[in-house]
RORODREN-840633 format. One line per 2 residues: their letters; for each residue x negated, y, z of C-alpha. Coordinates in Angstrom, 3 decimals, decimal comma, always signed. Each point is the difference from the previous one (the first is absolute). Layout:
A = X/Y/Z | ...
# end
This chain:
MR = -124,384/+208,881/+155,761 | -3,710/+0,763/-0,120
RL = +0,148/+1,012/+3,627 | +1,724/-3,263/+0,946
AG = -2,536/-1,999/-2,042 | -2,826/+1,794/+1,807
QV = +1,565/-0,639/+3,400 | +0,426/-3,709/-0,811
QD = -3,599/-0,219/-1,231 | -1,299/+1,763/+3,107
EL = +2,018/-2,213/+2,341 | -1,347/-3,160/-1,631
AL = -3,542/+1,407/+0,094 | +0,476/+0,671/+3,698
AG = +0,789/-3,709/+0,375 | -3,360/-0,729/-1,638
LP = +1,312/-1,166/-3,363 | -2,091/+0,880/-3,074
SA = +1,602/+1,962/-2,822 | +0,323/-1,247/-3,576
TG = +1,988/+3,070/-1,040 | -1,538/+1,613/-3,045
AH = -2,683/-2,678/-0,372 | -0,562/-1,724/-3,327
PL = +1,832/-3,374/-0,021 | -3,269/-1,891/-0,520
VA = -1,349/+1,248/+3,334 | +3,179/+0,817/+1,953
RG = +0,574/-1,786/+3,293 | +2,125/+0,903/+2,965
VR = +3,139/+2,119/+0,317 | +1,474/+1,618/-3,077
VE = +2,467/+2,865/+0,511 | +1,923/+1,339/-2,987
ID = +2,862/+2,433/-0,449 | +3,122/-1,811/-1,249
AL = +0,538/+2,054/-3,143 | +2,750/-2,276/-1,320
DD = +2,647/+0,867/+2,595 | +1,116/+3,632/-0,343
ED = +3,074/-0,425/+2,219 | -1,800/-1,470/+3,006
PG = -3,695/+0,944/-0,092 | -2,571/-1,961/+1,922
VV = -3,479/-1,440/+0,097 | -0,965/-3,567/-0,934
VS = -2,663/-1,751/+2,086 | -1,821/-3,175/-1,011
WR = -3,098/-1,991/+0,877 | -2,743/-0,759/-2,501
PH = -2,261/-2,981/+0,893 | -3,694/+0,062/-0,890
PS = -0,570/+0,365/-3,768 | -1,752/-3,392/-0,150
LA = +3,116/-1,781/+1,258 | +2,264/+2,060/-2,264
AA = -2,149/-0,872/-3,041 | -0,007/-3,693/+0,892
AD = +3,790/+0,073/+0,375 | +0,300/+1,758/-3,379
RA = -2,116/-2,733/-1,587 | +2,210/-2,677/+1,565
VA = +3,097/+1,721/-1,408 | -1,608/+0,215/-3,454
AR = -0,817/-3,727/+0,192 | +3,563/-0,694/+1,233
DV = -1,489/-1,671/+3,060 | +2,601/+1,082/+2,529
AA = -1,199/-2,693/+2,418 | -3,480/+1,540/+0,194
GT = -1,262/+0,681/+3,502 | -0,699/+3,611/-0,911
MR = +3,633/+0,505/-1,030 | +1,197/-1,438/+3,304
RF = -2,477/+2,109/+1,982 | +0,874/+3,196/-1,900
GE = +3,716/-0,575/+0,617 | -0,496/-0,805/+3,676
IE = -2,006/+3,183/+0,519 | +2,669/+2,119/-1,687
RA = +2,767/-1,672/+2,038 | -1,930/+0,569/+3,239
MG = -0,939/+3,613/-0,642 | +3,502/+1,261/-0,867
PA = +1,377/-0,611/+3,518 | -3,284/+1,154/+1,563
LA = +0,148/+3,334/-1,831 | +3,688/+0,320/+0,907
AV = -0,826/-0,599/+3,670 | -2,731/+2,665/+0,019
LG = +2,167/+2,600/-1,717 | +3,114/-0,898/+1,977
SA = -1,850/+0,299/+3,297 | -1,048/+3,509/-1,011
GF = +3,612/+0,998/-0,687 | +0,079/-0,082/-3,806
TL = +3,327/-0,901/-1,609 | -0,189/-3,050/-2,255
DP = +2,671/-0,889/-2,562 | +1,055/-3,586/+0,802
DA = +2,272/-0,082/-3,066 | -2,630/+1,075/-2,529
DL = +0,180/-2,010/-3,203 | -3,683/-0,950/+0,151
PP = -1,984/-3,225/+0,303 | -0,515/-0,984/+3,659
HL = -3,660/+1,054/+0,052 | +0,918/+3,614/-0,846
LR = +1,384/+2,482/+2,527 | +1,992/+3,131/-0,649
VT = -0,422/+2,826/+2,510 | +2,658/+2,711/-0,113
AA = -0,865/+2,265/+2,942 | -2,777/+0,917/+2,395
PP = +0,551/+0,024/+3,746 | +1,753/+3,183/+1,203
DG = -3,061/+0,942/+2,070 | -2,401/-0,549/-2,911
GT = -1,466/-3,212/+1,415 | -3,458/-0,595/+1,370
AG = -1,974/+0,412/-3,224 | -0,804/+3,547/+1,066
LL = -2,574/-1,637/+2,258 | -2,204/-0,579/-3,037
TG = -2,775/+2,508/-0,458 | -2,751/+0,486/-2,507
PE = -0,122/-1,067/-3,650 | +2,140/-3,123/+0,549
GG = +3,044/+1,763/+1,373 | +1,745/+3,097/+1,021
AR = +2,582/+2,196/-1,652 | +0,777/-0,590/-3,644
# end
């Protein structure tokens, strides 16, 4: 699964998307790729989008204040709803297999297989990409 996670990360980097994988939650923004450790029978990788930490913190404050009508809550939700299909489109166009029946919130994607030819992420060179 580490190889698949690396391929997903590389493919999204190739599309120009910043990585939040491994970053501290207070500074993380961009794509987060994690191995789905909870599903032993059908392993995969979970992909999500993390908005800028300032927006995430403002949304957290709105939740704590029970202000679900706050503009930051609406904006945070709209960004998550927009980025799920966008990430799916990028990965799908590269030939990755996505699990449409995954029991996950709509802003999370589950990737179960890389393209048979390895995809285009091999185009990355230097410290930002390459073989993992």
